[in-house]
C-alpha positions in Angstrom: 130.4 89.6 114.9 130.1 89.6 111.3 127.0 87.5 111.3 125.3 89.7 113.6 126.1 92.7 111.7 125.0 91.2 108.5 121.6 90.1 110.0 121.0 93.6 111.5 121.6 95.2 108.0 119.5 92.6 106.5 116.7 93.3 108.8 117.0 97.1 108.7 117.2 97.2 105.0 113.9 95.1 104.7 112.1 97.5 107.2 113.4 100.5 105.1 111.6 99.2 102.0 108.8 98.8 103.8 108.6 102.2 105.0 109.6 103.8 101.7 106.7 101.7 100.2 104.2 103.3 102.7 105.1 106.7 102.2 104.5 108.9 98.9 106.5 111.6 97.9 103.3 113.5 97.1 101.3 113.0 100.2 99.5 110.1 98.7 100.4 106.6 99.4 99.3 103.9 102.0 100.0 106.3 104.8 97.5 109.0 103.3 94.7 107.0 104.5 95.7 107.0 108.0 96.0 110.6 108.5 92.6 111.4 109.0 92.6 109.2 112.3 96.0 110.6 113.5 94.9 114.1 113.3 91.7 113.6 115.9 92.8 114.1 119.3 96.0 116.2 118.4 98.2 113.0 117.7 101.1 113.8 115.8 100.6 113.5 112.0 101.9 109.7 110.8 103.7 111.2 107.9 106.1 112.6 110.0 106.9 109.3 111.6 107.2 107.4 108.8 109.7 110.3 107.1 111.6 110.0 110.8 111.7 106.2 110.6 113.1 106.6 107.0 116.1 108.7 108.0 116.5 106.7 111.3 116.9 103.4 109.3 119.1 104.9 106.8 121.5 106.3 109.4 121.5 102.8 111.2 122.6 101.0 107.8 125.2 103.6 107.3 126.5 103.2 110.7 126.7 99.4 110.5 128.5 99.5 107.2 131.2 101.7 108.9 131.2 99.4 112.0 131.8 96.4 109.8 134.5 98.1 107.7 136.3 98.3 111.2 135.6 94.9 112.6 135.7 92.3 109.9 138.6 90.6 108.8 139.8 90.2 105.2 140.7 86.6 103.8 143.9 86.5 104.7 143.4 87.2 108.7 144.3 90.8 108.6 142.0 93.9 109.6 140.3 95.1 106.3 141.3 98.4 106.9 145.2 99.6 107.0 145.5 101.0 110.6 149.4 101.8 110.3 148.6 104.5 107.9 149.9 104.9 104.1 153.6 103.9 104.1 155.7 104.0 100.8 154.8 105.0 97.4 154.8 103.3 94.2 155.8 99.6 94.0 159.1 99.6 92.0 159.0 97.3 89.1 161.9 96.0 87.1 162.5 97.3 83.6 163.6 94.6 81.1 167.0 95.0 79.7 166.7 95.6 75.8 
């Protein structure tokens, strides 16, 4: 399960980098060259599609990170998140005698 989640995060991250490189915050970028073609025939602007894709991929990566926190095990075999709740307080330490 950890490998599948890791691969999905890697693929989504690469796609997110590519989408961010396509768009430009000031309206230029590689996406601007296709905007004239998209306005013909009442097709939605490609800048909106690219922006939605950015948000969806970022949300998908966040969801996968939360999913991995609940499903992956730590090195000692116990779950990585304490599901028993917080029990106890500070760990008592011994004070050396003078």
